[in-house]
C-alpha positions as CSV (number, residue, x, y, z in Angstrom):
1,X,2.9,21.4,12.5
2,X,5.4,19.1,14.1
3,X,8.1,17.4,11.8
4,X,8.7,14.4,13.5
5,X,12.5,13.3,12.6
6,X,11.4,9.4,12.8
7,X,9.3,6.9,14.2
8,X,9.6,4.3,16.2
9,X,6.9,1.5,16.3
10,X,5.5,-0.1,19.3
11,X,1.9,-0.1,18.7
12,X,1.8,-3.8,17.7
13,X,3.2,-4.8,20.9
14,X,0.3,-2.8,23.1
15,X,-2.1,-5.5,23.8
16,X,-3.9,-5.5,26.9
17,X,-5.0,-8.9,26.6
18,X,-1.3,-10.3,27.0
19,X,0.3,-10.4,30.1
20,X,2.8,-7.5,31.2
21,X,6.0,-9.2,31.2
22,X,5.3,-10.0,27.6
23,X,3.8,-6.6,26.5
24,X,7.2,-4.7,28.6
25,X,9.7,-7.2,26.9
26,X,8.6,-6.9,23.3
27,X,8.3,-2.7,23.8
28,X,11.9,-3.0,25.3
29,X,13.3,-5.1,22.7
30,X,12.3,-2.5,20.0
31,X,13.8,0.3,22.1
32,X,17.0,-1.4,22.9
33,X,17.1,-1.6,19.0
34,X,16.5,1.6,18.3
35,X,20.2,4.5,17.5
36,X,18.9,6.2,20.8
37,X,20.0,3.0,22.8
38,X,22.6,1.1,20.0
39,X,24.9,4.1,20.0
40,X,25.6,3.7,23.3
41,X,29.4,3.5,22.6
42,X,29.2,6.8,21.0
43,X,26.7,9.4,21.0
44,X,24.1,7.6,22.8
45,X,21.4,9.0,24.7
46,X,22.2,8.3,28.2
47,X,18.4,9.4,29.5
48,X,16.9,7.4,26.9
49,X,19.1,4.3,27.5
50,X,18.4,4.7,31.6
51,X,14.5,4.9,30.7
52,X,14.4,1.6,28.5
53,X,16.6,0.2,31.5
54,X,14.0,0.9,33.8
55,X,11.2,0.0,31.8
56,X,12.7,-3.4,31.6
57,X,12.9,-3.7,35.2
58,X,9.2,-2.3,35.7
59,X,7.6,-4.8,37.8
60,X,3.7,-3.3,37.7
61,X,1.5,-1.9,34.9
62,X,1.7,1.3,36.8
63,X,5.3,1.5,36.6
64,X,5.5,0.6,33.2
65,X,2.9,3.0,32.6
66,X,5.0,5.4,34.2
67,X,7.8,4.7,31.9
68,X,5.9,4.7,28.8
69,X,4.8,8.4,30.0
70,X,8.6,9.3,30.5
71,X,8.9,7.9,26.7
72,X,6.4,10.0,25.1
73,X,8.0,13.1,27.0
74,X,11.6,12.1,25.7
75,X,10.1,11.7,22.3
76,X,8.4,15.0,22.1
77,X,11.6,16.6,23.1
78,X,13.5,14.9,20.6
79,X,10.7,14.9,17.7
80,X,10.5,11.2,17.6
81,X,7.1,10.0,16.6
82,X,6.2,7.1,19.0
83,X,3.6,5.0,17.1
84,X,1.9,3.7,20.2
85,X,-1.7,4.4,19.9
86,X,-3.7,1.4,20.6
């Protein structure tokens, strides 16, 4: 059984009825408020920060989905639960 260290909550923003930019921007705001991003002047996670910055620029749903997939991979490797199942 996996023991997750913490949770990042994005589920409330995953709404297929909303336009991409609105969903993307809300999730990016949550991720940029996470300690893995905020601590960029110290022990911040550069991969996570790059991933979030790339997500912020995702122009299509397909690009955004690729970023979400990479986020889930990062989270699995870092024992972070992404509360994102719609």
